[in-house]
N, C-alpha and C positions, 0 to 999 in steps of 0.2 A: 810629438815623442817631445819638442822643446816648451810648449807649453805643463807637459804632468813637472818637468825640471825644475819650471820657474819655480813649481807652488812651493816648493820646498826656503824661497826667497833665497838661494844660496847657500844651503850646509850644505850639499851633496857636496861642494871646494871644503869641507872643514878638515877633514883627513890633508888636500895639500899646502892648506894655510898651517896647521899641526905640524904636515915634514919643511915648509920651505922653515915653519920656527927655529925645528932642531939644525937642521940645514948651514941655519944661522948662529948657533951658537946655543941656543936658549936650552935651556935643560926641558928633555923629556915633562916631567911633572910640573913646568912653570911652563912653557910652551900650551900643556891640556888645559891647563889652571887658565887661559886666557883663554882661548878656543871656545872652550865651556863653556863661560862668562857669559859669552859671546852671542855662542849658542841658544844657551835658554832665554837670552831676549829673545833672540828671532821666535824662538817657539814658542813662547809667551806673547808673544806683540803682532805687531804688522808691521814691524821695520826688516827689511832685509840684512843679511849678515853681512856686508863687505862694506852697506852706509855702519854698521855699528865696529868690527874693526878702523874702519876711517875715522876714526871718533875717538875709537879710545887712547892714551900716550903709548903703556909700553906694548902695545901693538907697532904704533908707528913712529918707536924708538929702536923696531931691528925693521920691519917692515919695509921700505918708502912706496907711495901710494903707486906705482906703476907699477911695483915688484907683484903687491895686490890684487889688481886690475887684471895680471898676466893671470895670478892665480884663478883666477876666475874664467876661463875662458871651454868656452865648452866643447871646443876644438880638441880638445887632449883627450874627449876621453871618447873623439867619437874616429879616433885619427885611424883605425884600424877598421872603420863598419866598408872599406871597401875590401878587402884585402879576405871578411868572416865570409863576406855574400860570394865575393871568387871563388873561395873552398863549397863552398856550398852551391854551386852548378856542377 
């Protein structure tokens, strides 16, 4: 499953980045522009989304490198896996 998620080169975290930028006070429109700009570069090229975000001065003016890295944690999406499987028993 992780291998399949990594095929996106980090694009699956785009929503988390968008919401983090908004939470820091950026307008939704501007946050969307920044995320979309970097997501399209990832989609069309071979660079990882997080590396493009780290190199984007508009993004790093709002989110620190540590905050960005924390947003790219697969555990965020897997945090309820055990509970889901318990319900299936």
